DSSP file (Angstrom, degrees, kcal/mol; ACC not computed):
  #  RESIDUE AA STRUCTURE BP1 BP2  ACC     N-H-->O    O-->H-N    N-H-->O    O-->H-N    TCO  KAPPA ALPHA  PHI   PSI    X-CA   Y-CA   Z-CA
    1    1 A M     >        0   0    0      0, 0.0     4,-1.3     0, 0.0     3,-0.2   0.000 360.0 360.0 360.0 -36.0   30.4   95.2  -22.9
    2    2 A K  T  4  +     0   0    0      1,-0.2     3,-0.1     2,-0.2     0, 0.0   0.840 360.0  50.1 -66.8 -32.2   29.4   94.8  -19.3
    3    3 A K  T  > S+     0   0    0      1,-0.2     4,-0.9     2,-0.2    -1,-0.2   0.765 105.9  57.4 -75.0 -25.1   25.9   93.8  -20.3
    4    4 A L  H  > S+     0   0    0      1,-0.2     4,-2.5     2,-0.2     5,-0.2   0.822  95.1  64.3 -76.1 -31.8   27.3   91.2  -22.7
    5    5 A K  H  X S+     0   0    0     -4,-1.3     4,-2.4     1,-0.2     5,-0.2   0.921 102.0  46.7 -62.0 -47.2   29.3   89.3  -20.1
    6    6 A P  H  > S+     0   0    0      0, 0.0     4,-2.4     0, 0.0    -1,-0.2   0.882 113.1  50.7 -63.7 -34.7   26.3   88.1  -18.0
    7    7 A I  H  X S+     0   0    0     -4,-0.9     4,-2.4     2,-0.2    -2,-0.2   0.930 111.5  46.9 -66.9 -44.6   24.4   87.0  -21.1
    8    8 A L  H  X S+     0   0    0     -4,-2.5     4,-2.3     1,-0.2    -1,-0.2   0.886 112.1  51.2 -63.7 -38.5   27.5   85.0  -22.3
    9    9 A L  H  X S+     0   0    0     -4,-2.4     4,-2.3    -5,-0.2    -2,-0.2   0.917 110.2  49.1 -64.1 -43.0   27.8   83.5  -18.9
   10   10 A L  H  X S+     0   0    0     -4,-2.4     4,-2.4     2,-0.2    -2,-0.2   0.906 111.6  48.8 -63.1 -43.3   24.1   82.4  -18.9
   11   11 A I  H  X S+     0   0    0     -4,-2.4     4,-2.3     2,-0.2     5,-0.2   0.903 111.0  50.9 -63.5 -42.2   24.4   80.9  -22.3
   12   12 A T  H  X S+     0   0    0     -4,-2.3     4,-2.1     2,-0.2    -2,-0.2   0.914 111.1  48.0 -62.0 -43.8   27.6   79.0  -21.3
   13   13 A I  H  X S+     0   0    0     -4,-2.3     4,-2.4     2,-0.2    -2,-0.2   0.920 111.7  49.7 -64.6 -44.0   25.8   77.6  -18.2
   14   14 A L  H  X S+     0   0    0     -4,-2.4     4,-2.0     1,-0.2    -2,-0.2   0.899 111.8  47.8 -63.0 -41.1   22.7   76.5  -20.2
   15   15 A L  H  X S+     0   0    0     -4,-2.3     4,-0.8     2,-0.2    -1,-0.2   0.884 111.4  51.6 -66.4 -37.5   24.8   74.8  -22.8
   16   16 A Y  H >< S+     0   0    0     -4,-2.1     3,-0.6    -5,-0.2     4,-0.4   0.903 109.7  48.8 -64.7 -42.4   26.8   73.0  -20.0
   17   17 A I  H >< S+     0   0    0     -4,-2.4     3,-1.3     1,-0.2    -2,-0.2   0.888 107.0  55.9 -65.7 -39.4   23.7   71.8  -18.3
   18   18 A Q  H 3< S+     0   0    0     -4,-2.0    -1,-0.2     1,-0.3    -2,-0.2   0.684  93.0  71.3 -68.0 -17.4   22.2   70.5  -21.6
   19   19 A A  T << S+     0   0    0     -4,-0.8     2,-0.5    -3,-0.6    -1,-0.3   0.719  87.7  74.2 -71.5 -20.3   25.4   68.3  -22.1
   20   20 A F  S <  S-     0   0    0     -3,-1.3     2,-0.2    -4,-0.4     0, 0.0  -0.806  79.3-137.2 -97.9 132.4   24.3   66.0  -19.2
   21   21 A S        -     0   0    0     -2,-0.5     2,-0.2     1,-0.1    -2,-0.1  -0.499  21.5-109.0 -84.1 155.7   21.5   63.6  -19.8
   22   22 A Q        -     0   0    0     -2,-0.2     2,-0.4     2,-0.0    -1,-0.1  -0.544  32.3-149.5 -78.6 149.2   18.8   62.9  -17.3
   23   23 A E        -     0   0    0     -2,-0.2     2,-0.5    41,-0.1    39,-0.0  -0.921   4.3-153.3-122.7 149.8   18.8   59.6  -15.6
   24   24 A L        -     0   0    0     -2,-0.4     2,-0.8    21,-0.0    21,-0.1  -0.986   3.1-161.2-124.1 126.2   15.9   57.5  -14.3
   25   25 A Y        +     0   0    0     -2,-0.5     2,-0.3    19,-0.1    44,-0.1  -0.911  27.1 178.7-105.1 104.9   16.2   55.0  -11.4
   26   26 A S        -     0   0    0     -2,-0.8    18,-0.1     1,-0.1     3,-0.1  -0.790  34.4-150.1-113.7 149.6   13.2   52.8  -11.8
   27   27 A S  S    S+     0   0    0     16,-0.8     2,-0.3    -2,-0.3    17,-0.1   0.668  81.3   5.9 -89.7 -18.1   12.0   49.8   -9.8
   28   28 A A  E     +A   43   0A   0     15,-0.6    15,-2.9     2,-0.0     2,-0.3  -0.984  66.1 127.4-158.8 163.1   10.2   48.1  -12.8
   29   29 A G  E     -A   42   0A   0     -2,-0.3     2,-0.3    13,-0.3    13,-0.3  -0.929  25.2-149.9 164.3 179.1    9.6   48.3  -16.5
   30   30 A D  E     -A   41   0A   0     11,-2.0    11,-2.6    -2,-0.3     2,-0.4  -0.960  11.6-127.6-163.9 177.8    9.8   46.3  -19.7
   31   31 A Y  E     +A   40   0A   0     -2,-0.3     2,-0.4     9,-0.2     9,-0.2  -0.991  21.8 180.0-142.1 126.2   10.4   46.4  -23.4
   32   32 A Y  E     +A   39   0A   0      7,-3.6     7,-3.3    -2,-0.4     2,-0.3  -0.973   2.3 175.3-129.6 144.5    8.1   44.9  -26.1
   33   33 A E  E     +A   38   0A   0     -2,-0.4     2,-0.2     5,-0.2     5,-0.2  -0.982   8.5 151.2-149.5 135.4    8.5   44.9  -29.9
   34   34 A N  E >   -A   37   0A   0      3,-2.4     3,-0.8    -2,-0.3     2,-0.8  -0.748  63.5 -35.0-142.2-164.4    6.6   43.3  -32.8
   35   35 A S  T 3  S-     0   0    0      1,-0.3     3,-0.1    -2,-0.2    -2,-0.0  -0.398 127.0 -17.9 -65.5 105.0    6.0   44.2  -36.4
   36   36 A G  T 3  S+     0   0    0     -2,-0.8     2,-0.4     1,-0.1    -1,-0.3   0.287 118.3  91.3  88.4 -10.2    5.8   47.9  -36.5
   37   37 A I  E <   -A   34   0A   0     -3,-0.8    -3,-2.4     2,-0.0     2,-0.4  -0.972  46.5-177.0-124.9 132.5    5.2   48.6  -32.8
   38   38 A L  E     -A   33   0A   0     -2,-0.4     2,-0.5    -5,-0.2    -5,-0.2  -0.994   3.0-176.5-125.8 128.9    7.7   49.3  -30.2
   39   39 A L  E     +A   32   0A   0     -7,-3.3    -7,-3.6    -2,-0.4     2,-0.4  -0.980   7.3 168.6-130.3 120.5    6.8   49.7  -26.5
   40   40 A S  E     +A   31   0A   0     -2,-0.5     2,-0.3    -9,-0.2    -9,-0.2  -0.999  13.2 163.7-130.0 129.7    9.3   50.6  -23.8
   41   41 A F  E     -A   30   0A   0    -11,-2.6   -11,-2.0    -2,-0.4     2,-0.3  -0.973  21.5-165.3-146.2 159.0    8.2   51.6  -20.4
   42   42 A S  E >   -A   29   0A   0     -2,-0.3     3,-0.5   -13,-0.3     2,-0.5  -0.982  24.5-123.1-140.6 152.1    9.3   52.1  -16.8
   43   43 A I  E 3  S+A   28   0A   0    -15,-2.9   -16,-0.8    -2,-0.3   -15,-0.6  -0.811  88.6  31.5 -99.2 132.4    7.4   52.6  -13.6
   44   44 A G  T 3  S+     0   0    0     -2,-0.5    -1,-0.2     1,-0.4   -19,-0.1   0.465  79.2 130.9 106.6   3.4    8.0   55.6  -11.5
   45   45 A E    <   -     0   0    0     -3,-0.5    -1,-0.4     1,-0.1     2,-0.2  -0.613  64.1-102.1 -88.5 151.0    9.0   58.2  -14.1
   46   46 A P        -     0   0    0      0, 0.0    16,-0.6     0, 0.0     2,-0.3  -0.492  33.6-126.4 -71.9 137.5    7.4   61.6  -14.1
   47   47 A A  E     +B   61   0B   0     -2,-0.2    14,-0.3    14,-0.2     3,-0.1  -0.657  30.6 172.8 -82.9 135.8    4.7   62.1  -16.8
   48   48 A I  E     +     0   0B   0     12,-3.1     2,-0.3     1,-0.4    13,-0.2   0.605  64.8  13.1-115.8 -19.5    5.2   65.1  -19.1
   49   49 A E  E     -B   60   0B   0     11,-1.6    11,-3.4     2,-0.0     2,-0.4  -0.983  57.7-156.1-158.7 144.7    2.5   64.7  -21.7
   50   50 A T  E     -B   59   0B   0     -2,-0.3     2,-0.4     9,-0.3     9,-0.2  -0.992   5.3-167.1-129.5 132.6   -0.7   62.6  -22.2
   51   51 A Y  E     -B   58   0B   0      7,-3.6     7,-3.0    -2,-0.4     2,-0.4  -0.917  10.9-172.9-114.9 143.6   -2.4   61.7  -25.5
   52   52 A Q  E     +B   57   0B   0     -2,-0.4     5,-0.2     5,-0.2     2,-0.2  -0.997  12.3 167.9-142.6 135.9   -5.9   60.2  -25.6
   53   53 A S        -     0   0    0      3,-2.8    -2,-0.0    -2,-0.4     5,-0.0  -0.588  58.9 -74.2-125.1-166.1   -8.2   58.8  -28.3
   54   54 A S  S    S+     0   0    0     -2,-0.2     3,-0.1     1,-0.2    -2,-0.0   0.838 127.1   8.8 -65.4 -32.7  -11.4   56.9  -28.0
   55   55 A N  S    S+     0   0    0      1,-0.1     2,-0.4     0, 0.0    -1,-0.2   0.378 119.3  67.1-129.7   4.6   -9.8   53.6  -26.8
   56   56 A I        -     0   0    0      2,-0.0    -3,-2.8     0, 0.0     2,-0.4  -0.991  48.8-171.2-132.7 134.6   -6.1   54.4  -26.1
   57   57 A I  E     -B   52   0B   0     -2,-0.4     2,-0.5    -5,-0.2    -5,-0.2  -0.996  10.8-174.5-120.6 125.9   -4.4   56.6  -23.5
   58   58 A L  E     -B   51   0B   0     -7,-3.0    -7,-3.6    -2,-0.4     2,-0.5  -0.981   5.4-168.2-124.2 122.7   -0.7   57.2  -23.8
   59   59 A T  E     -B   50   0B   0     -2,-0.5     2,-0.4    -9,-0.2    -9,-0.3  -0.950  11.3-151.8-111.8 126.8    1.3   59.0  -21.2
   60   60 A Q  E     +B   49   0B   0    -11,-3.4   -12,-3.1    -2,-0.5   -11,-1.6  -0.779  23.3 158.4-101.6 139.6    4.8   60.1  -22.2
   61   61 A G  E     -B   47   0B   0     -2,-0.4     2,-1.1   -14,-0.3   -14,-0.2  -0.507  55.0 -60.1-134.4-154.7    7.6   60.5  -19.7
   62   62 A F        -     0   0    0    -16,-0.6     2,-0.3    -2,-0.2   -15,-0.0  -0.674  56.9-178.7 -99.1  77.2   11.4   60.6  -19.6
   63   63 A N        -     0   0    0     -2,-1.1     2,-0.4   -23,-0.1   -22,-0.0  -0.609  17.1-141.1 -79.2 136.0   12.3   57.1  -20.8
   64   64 A Q        -     0   0    0     -2,-0.3   -41,-0.1     1,-0.1    -1,-0.0  -0.793  12.6-159.8-102.4 139.0   16.0   56.4  -20.9
   65   65 A T  S    S+     0   0    0     -2,-0.4     2,-0.4     2,-0.0    -1,-0.1   0.812  78.0  70.8 -85.6 -32.2   17.7   54.5  -23.7
   66   66 A G  S    S-     0   0    0      2,-0.0     2,-0.5     1,-0.0    -2,-0.1  -0.707  74.2-154.8 -85.2 136.4   20.8   53.6  -21.7
   67   67 A L        +     0   0    0     -2,-0.4     2,-0.5     2,-0.0    -2,-0.0  -0.949  19.6 177.4-122.5 120.8   20.1   51.0  -19.0
   68   68 A S        -     0   0    0     -2,-0.5     2,-0.5     2,-0.0    -2,-0.0  -0.967  22.2-151.7-116.8 111.8   22.1   50.5  -15.8
   69   69 A V        +     0   0    0     -2,-0.5     2,-0.4   -44,-0.1    -2,-0.0  -0.730  22.8 165.3 -92.4 124.7   20.5   47.8  -13.7
   70   70 A T        +     0   0    0     -2,-0.5     2,-0.3     2,-0.0    -2,-0.0  -0.976  16.0 132.6-129.6 148.1   20.9   47.9  -10.0
   71   71 A G        -     0   0    0     -2,-0.4     2,-0.5     2,-0.0   -44,-0.0  -0.986  51.4 -90.9-174.8-179.7   18.8   45.9   -7.5
   72   72 A I        -     0   0    0     -2,-0.3     2,-0.2     0, 0.0    -2,-0.0  -0.958  40.0-123.3-115.0 125.9   18.6   43.7   -4.6
   73   73 A E        -     0   0    0     -2,-0.5     2,-1.2     1,-0.1     3,-0.1  -0.459  24.1-119.9 -68.3 135.7   18.6   40.0   -5.1
   74   74 A N        +     0   0    0      1,-0.2     3,-0.2    -2,-0.2    -1,-0.1  -0.657  38.1 174.3 -77.7 100.2   15.6   38.2   -3.7
   75   75 A I        +     0   0    0     -2,-1.2     2,-0.5     1,-0.2    -1,-0.2   0.619  67.8  54.3 -86.6 -12.1   17.3   35.9   -1.2
   76   76 A N        +     0   0    0      1,-0.2    -1,-0.2    -3,-0.1     3,-0.1  -0.730  57.0 162.8-124.6  82.2   14.2   34.5    0.4
   77   77 A K  S    S+     0   0    0     -2,-0.5     2,-0.6    -3,-0.2    -1,-0.2   0.856  74.2  43.3 -71.3 -34.5   12.0   33.1   -2.4
   78   78 A K  S    S-     0   0    0     -3,-0.2    -1,-0.2     2,-0.0     2,-0.1  -0.948  93.4-127.9-113.5 114.9    9.9   31.0   -0.1
   79   79 A A        -     0   0    0     -2,-0.6     2,-0.4    -3,-0.1    -2,-0.1  -0.351  23.0-157.8 -64.5 135.2    8.9   33.0    3.0
   80   80 A E        -     0   0    0     69,-0.1     2,-0.6    -2,-0.1    19,-0.1  -0.945  14.3-130.4-116.2 134.7    9.6   31.1    6.2
   81   81 A E  E     -C   98   0C   0     17,-0.8    17,-2.7    -2,-0.4     2,-0.5  -0.752  28.8-174.7 -84.5 121.6    7.8   31.8    9.4
   82   82 A I  E     -C   97   0C   0     -2,-0.6     2,-0.5    15,-0.2    15,-0.2  -0.979   6.6-166.8-122.8 124.5   10.4   32.3   12.2
   83   83 A F  E     -C   96   0C   0     13,-3.1    13,-2.5    -2,-0.5     2,-0.4  -0.941   3.6-173.1-113.0 130.9    9.4   32.7   15.8
   84   84 A L  E     -C   95   0C   0     -2,-0.5    11,-0.2    11,-0.2     3,-0.2  -0.986  16.2-147.8-123.4 130.2   12.0   33.9   18.4
   85   85 A Y  E     +C   94   0C   0      9,-2.1     9,-3.2    -2,-0.4     2,-0.1  -0.984  58.2  19.8-158.1 150.9   11.1   34.0   22.1
   86   86 A P        -     0   0    0      0, 0.0    -1,-0.3     0, 0.0     8,-0.0   0.693  68.8-160.8 -81.0 154.5   11.6   35.4   24.7
   87   87 A N  S    S+     0   0    0     -3,-0.2     2,-0.2     1,-0.1    69,-0.1  -0.895  84.0  46.0-138.7 108.4   12.9   38.8   23.6
   88   88 A P  S    S-     0   0    0      0, 0.0     2,-0.3     0, 0.0    68,-0.2   0.294  96.4-161.5 -71.2 151.0   14.4   40.3   25.8
   89   89 A V  B     -e  156   0D   0     66,-2.9    68,-2.9    -2,-0.2     4,-0.1  -0.830  26.1-178.7-112.9 148.1   16.4   37.1   26.6
   90   90 A S  S    S-     0   0    0     -2,-0.3    -1,-0.1     2,-0.3     3,-0.1   0.748  80.1 -16.2-110.9 -42.4   18.3   36.3   29.8
   91   91 A A  S    S+     0   0    0      1,-0.4    39,-3.9    41,-0.1    40,-0.9   0.650 123.7  27.4-128.0 -61.0   19.7   32.8   29.2
   92   92 A Q  E     - D   0 129C   0     37,-0.2     2,-0.5    38,-0.2    -1,-0.4  -0.924  55.5-156.5-117.9 134.7   18.2   30.8   26.3
   93   93 A L  E     - D   0 128C   0     35,-2.6    35,-2.7    -2,-0.4     2,-0.4  -0.943  16.9-145.2-105.5 126.8   16.5   32.1   23.1
   94   94 A F  E     -CD  85 127C   0     -9,-3.2    -9,-2.1    -2,-0.5     2,-0.5  -0.795  13.4-165.9 -95.7 132.4   14.1   29.6   21.6
   95   95 A V  E     -CD  84 126C   0     31,-3.0    31,-2.3    -2,-0.4     2,-0.4  -0.973   6.8-177.3-121.4 128.4   13.9   29.6   17.8
   96   96 A Q  E     -CD  83 125C   0    -13,-2.5   -13,-3.1    -2,-0.5     2,-0.5  -0.994   4.3-169.0-127.7 126.5   11.1   27.9   15.9
   97   97 A I  E     -C   82   0C   0     27,-2.8     2,-1.4    -2,-0.4   -15,-0.2  -0.964  13.2-149.9-119.0 120.7   11.0   27.8   12.0
   98   98 A N  E     +C   81   0C   0    -17,-2.7   -17,-0.8    -2,-0.5     2,-0.3  -0.664  59.8  93.0 -92.8  83.6    7.9   26.6   10.3
   99   99 A T  S    S-     0   0    0     -2,-1.4    -2,-0.1     2,-0.2   -19,-0.1  -0.964  79.4-113.6-159.6 167.6    9.3   25.1    7.1
  100  100 A E  S    S+     0   0    0     -2,-0.3    -1,-0.1     2,-0.0    24,-0.0   0.738  86.0  98.4 -81.5 -23.1   10.5   21.7    5.7
  101  101 A N        +     0   0    0      1,-0.1    -2,-0.2     2,-0.1    -4,-0.1  -0.352  44.3 177.3 -64.7 144.6   14.1   22.8    5.4
  102  102 A Q        +     0   0    0      1,-0.1     2,-1.0    22,-0.0    21,-0.7   0.248  50.6  98.7-131.8  11.9   16.3   21.7    8.3
  103  103 A N        +     0   0    0     19,-0.1    42,-1.7    17,-0.0     2,-0.3  -0.590  53.2 149.8-103.0  71.1   19.8   23.0    7.3
  104  104 A Y  E     -F  144   0D   0     -2,-1.0    17,-2.9    17,-0.4     2,-0.3  -0.762  24.7-173.7-107.7 149.5   19.9   26.2    9.3
  105  105 A Q  E     -FG 143 120D   0     38,-2.4    38,-2.8    -2,-0.3     2,-0.3  -0.873   9.7-151.7-127.6 164.4   22.8   28.1   10.9
  106  106 A Y  E     -FG 142 119D   0     13,-2.7    13,-2.3    -2,-0.3     2,-0.4  -0.992   5.8-163.8-139.2 150.6   22.9   31.1   13.1
  107  107 A N  E     -FG 141 118D   0     34,-1.9    34,-2.8    -2,-0.3     2,-0.5  -0.987   8.6-153.1-127.4 139.6   25.2   34.0   13.8
  108  108 A I  E     +FG 140 117D   0      9,-3.3     8,-3.3    -2,-0.4     9,-1.6  -0.974  23.6 178.5-110.9 125.7   25.2   36.3   16.8
  109  109 A R  E     -FG 139 115D   0     30,-2.8    30,-2.9    -2,-0.5     6,-0.2  -0.892  29.2-114.1-124.5 153.8   26.7   39.7   16.1
  110  110 A T  E >   -F  138   0D   0      4,-2.4     3,-1.9    -2,-0.3    28,-0.2  -0.299  44.0 -98.3 -72.2 170.4   27.2   42.9   18.1
  111  111 A I  T 3  S+     0   0    0     26,-0.6    -1,-0.1     1,-0.3    27,-0.1   0.725 127.6  57.9 -64.4 -20.0   25.3   45.9   16.9
  112  112 A N  T 3  S-     0   0    0      2,-0.1    -1,-0.3     0, 0.0    26,-0.0   0.482 123.4-104.9 -87.0  -4.3   28.5   47.0   15.2
  113  113 A G    <   +     0   0    0     -3,-1.9     2,-0.3     1,-0.3    -2,-0.1   0.442  69.1 147.3  98.2  -0.1   28.5   43.8   13.1
  114  114 A N        -     0   0    0      1,-0.1    -4,-2.4    -5,-0.0     2,-0.4  -0.540  52.2-118.7 -73.3 133.2   31.3   41.9   15.0
  115  115 A L  E     +G  109   0D   0     -2,-0.3    -6,-0.2    -6,-0.2     3,-0.1  -0.594  39.1 167.9 -75.2 123.1   30.7   38.1   15.0
  116  116 A I  E     -     0   0D   0     -8,-3.3     2,-0.3    -2,-0.4    -7,-0.2   0.802  63.2  -3.5-100.3 -43.3   30.4   36.8   18.6
  117  117 A K  E     -G  108   0D   0     -9,-1.6    -9,-3.3     2,-0.0    -1,-0.4  -0.996  56.0-172.5-154.3 147.6   29.1   33.3   18.1
  118  118 A K  E     +G  107   0D   0     -2,-0.3     2,-0.3   -11,-0.2   -11,-0.2  -0.982  14.4 156.9-141.9 155.6   28.0   31.0   15.4
  119  119 A G  E     -G  106   0D   0    -13,-2.3   -13,-2.7    -2,-0.3     2,-0.4  -0.985  36.5-102.4-165.8 172.0   26.4   27.6   15.3
  120  120 A N  E     -G  105   0D   0     -2,-0.3     2,-0.3   -15,-0.2   -15,-0.3  -0.844  31.9-130.3-106.2 143.3   24.3   25.0   13.5
  121  121 A A        -     0   0    0    -17,-2.9     2,-0.8    -2,-0.4   -17,-0.4  -0.706   8.4-143.9 -92.2 142.8   20.7   24.4   14.2
  122  122 A S        -     0   0    0     -2,-0.3     3,-0.4     3,-0.1     2,-0.1  -0.865  66.6 -34.5-107.5  99.2   19.4   20.9   14.8
  123  123 A G  S    S-     0   0    0     -2,-0.8   -19,-0.2   -21,-0.7     3,-0.0  -0.405  95.7 -52.9  88.1-166.6   15.9   20.7   13.2
  124  124 A N  S    S+     0   0    0      1,-0.1   -27,-2.8    -2,-0.1     2,-0.5   0.582 124.5  53.7 -89.3 -11.9   13.2   23.3   13.0
  125  125 A K  E     +D   96   0C   0     -3,-0.4     2,-0.3   -29,-0.2   -29,-0.2  -0.990  69.7 146.6-124.5 126.6   13.3   24.0   16.8
  126  126 A F  E     -D   95   0C   0    -31,-2.3   -31,-3.0    -2,-0.5     2,-0.4  -0.960  37.5-121.8-151.8 168.4   16.5   24.9   18.5
  127  127 A E  E     -D   94   0C   0     -2,-0.3     2,-0.5   -33,-0.2   -33,-0.2  -0.896  11.3-154.8-116.8 144.6   17.9   27.0   21.4
  128  128 A V  E     -D   93   0C   0    -35,-2.7   -35,-2.6    -2,-0.4     2,-0.5  -0.982  21.1-132.4-118.8 122.8   20.6   29.7   21.2
  129  129 A A  E     +D   92   0C   0     -2,-0.5   -37,-0.2   -37,-0.2     3,-0.1  -0.627  34.2 163.6 -81.4 123.3   22.5   30.3   24.4
  130  130 A F    >   +     0   0    0    -39,-3.9     3,-1.7    -2,-0.5   -38,-0.2   0.283  48.7 104.3-111.2   3.4   22.9   33.9   25.5
  131  131 A S  T 3  S+     0   0    0    -40,-0.9   -39,-0.1     1,-0.3    -1,-0.1   0.800  79.5  48.2 -63.3 -31.1   23.9   33.1   29.1
  132  132 A G  T 3  S+     0   0    0    -41,-0.2    -1,-0.3    -3,-0.1     2,-0.3   0.401  95.5  95.0 -89.5   4.3   27.6   33.9   28.6
  133  133 A L  S <  S-     0   0    0     -3,-1.7     3,-0.1   -42,-0.1    -3,-0.1  -0.674  76.5-112.3 -99.9 150.9   27.0   37.3   26.9
  134  134 A N        -     0   0    0     -2,-0.3     2,-0.4     1,-0.1    22,-0.1  -0.302  46.3 -84.4 -70.8 159.7   27.0   40.7   28.4
  135  135 A E  S    S+     0   0    0     22,-0.2     2,-0.3    20,-0.1    22,-0.2  -0.552  83.9 106.3 -67.2 121.4   23.8   42.7   28.6
  136  136 A A  E    S- H   0 156D   0     20,-0.6    20,-3.1    -2,-0.4     2,-0.5  -0.955  74.1 -76.8-173.6-178.3   23.5   44.5   25.2
  137  137 A V  E     - H   0 155D   0     -2,-0.3   -26,-0.6    18,-0.2     2,-0.3  -0.910  49.6-175.5-101.6 129.8   21.6   44.5   22.0
  138  138 A Y  E     -FH 110 154D   0     16,-3.3    16,-3.2    -2,-0.5     2,-0.5  -0.820  24.1-127.8-122.4 160.9   22.7   41.8   19.5
  139  139 A I  E     -FH 109 153D   0    -30,-2.9   -30,-2.8    -2,-0.3     2,-0.6  -0.957  19.1-159.3-109.4 122.9   21.8   40.8   16.0
  140  140 A L  E     -FH 108 152D   0     12,-3.1    12,-2.7    -2,-0.5     2,-0.5  -0.915   7.0-163.2-102.9 121.0   20.8   37.2   15.4
  141  141 A E  E     -FH 107 151D   0    -34,-2.8   -34,-1.9    -2,-0.6     2,-0.5  -0.903   3.9-157.8-104.9 129.4   21.1   36.1   11.8
  142  142 A I  E     -FH 106 150D   0      8,-3.1     7,-3.1    -2,-0.5     8,-1.6  -0.934  16.6-172.7-105.3 125.8   19.3   32.9   10.7
  143  143 A L  E     -FH 105 148D   0    -38,-2.8   -38,-2.4    -2,-0.5     2,-0.5  -0.898  18.5-157.5-121.1 147.8   20.8   31.3    7.6
  144  144 A N  E >  S-FH 104 147D   0      3,-2.6     3,-1.1    -2,-0.3   -40,-0.2  -0.979  87.4 -16.5-123.4 116.5   19.7   28.5    5.4
  145  145 A N  T 3  S-     0   0    0    -42,-1.7    -1,-0.1    -2,-0.5   -41,-0.1   0.904 129.6 -55.0  52.7  44.0   22.6   26.8    3.4
  146  146 A N  T 3  S+     0   0    0      1,-0.2     2,-0.5    -3,-0.0    -1,-0.2   0.677 113.5 120.8  63.1  22.7   24.7   29.9    4.2
  147  147 A I  E <  S- H   0 144D   0     -3,-1.1    -3,-2.6   -72,-0.0    -1,-0.2  -0.975  71.4-112.7-114.3 127.1   22.1   32.3    2.7
  148  148 A L  E     + H   0 143D   0     -2,-0.5    -5,-0.2    -5,-0.2     3,-0.1  -0.373  40.1 168.5 -62.4 125.0   20.6   34.9    5.0
  149  149 A V  E     -     0   0D   0     -7,-3.1     2,-0.3     1,-0.4    -6,-0.2   0.778  64.6  -2.2-102.9 -42.9   16.9   34.2    5.7
  150  150 A K  E     - H   0 142D   0     -8,-1.6    -8,-3.1     2,-0.0     2,-0.4  -0.996  51.6-158.4-153.3 147.2   16.2   36.6    8.6
  151  151 A S  E     - H   0 141D   0     -2,-0.3     2,-0.3   -10,-0.2   -10,-0.2  -0.998  20.5-178.1-128.5 126.8   18.0   39.1   10.8
  152  152 A C  E     - H   0 140D   0    -12,-2.7   -12,-3.1    -2,-0.4     2,-0.5  -0.942  27.8-125.9-130.5 147.7   16.6   40.1   14.2
  153  153 A R  E     - H   0 139D   0     -2,-0.3     2,-0.4   -14,-0.2   -14,-0.2  -0.821  30.4-168.6 -90.1 124.4   17.5   42.4   17.0
  154  154 A I  E     - H   0 138D   0    -16,-3.2   -16,-3.3    -2,-0.5     2,-0.6  -0.952  12.2-146.0-118.9 133.5   17.7   40.6   20.3
  155  155 A I  E     - H   0 137D   0     -2,-0.4   -66,-2.9   -18,-0.2     2,-0.5  -0.882  10.2-154.7-101.1 123.0   18.0   42.3   23.7
  156  156 A K  E      eH  89 136D   0    -20,-3.1   -20,-0.6    -2,-0.6   -66,-0.2  -0.863 360.0 360.0 -98.6 124.3   20.1   40.5   26.3
  157  157 A Q              0   0    0    -68,-2.9   -67,-0.2    -2,-0.5   -22,-0.2   0.386 360.0 360.0-108.3 360.0   19.2   41.3   29.9
């Protein structure tokens, strides 16, 4: 009877583990279907088996049928060149943005995220005053139409 208890415990644990499905968090993939052929794939899954013929190589992995999509929205579809100088700054920080858009705003935050100052930019070249701030590290956020374009660490001396 004493030998039977560990075996029953092992069987119970194995059955319990099999009740949970494996999940895959993938960065890319797709699904294609036409008459008679179905292709579903994801990038980044571990390969478990490979089949090969004269002109086809098929690698099988752990493809999941249930799909939970998580991701990061691409907030900057057109890359903008943003130049900030000088950094470290003592009084004025100069910002130059090489783009046609001119509707920019800025936020200055502490390293903890507290909003210290905000303002609107006039044109593609503008100045941000740091003269009234204490010596510390700040986060400067550049926004276009209230959408974050760039976040930079600025050192105030």
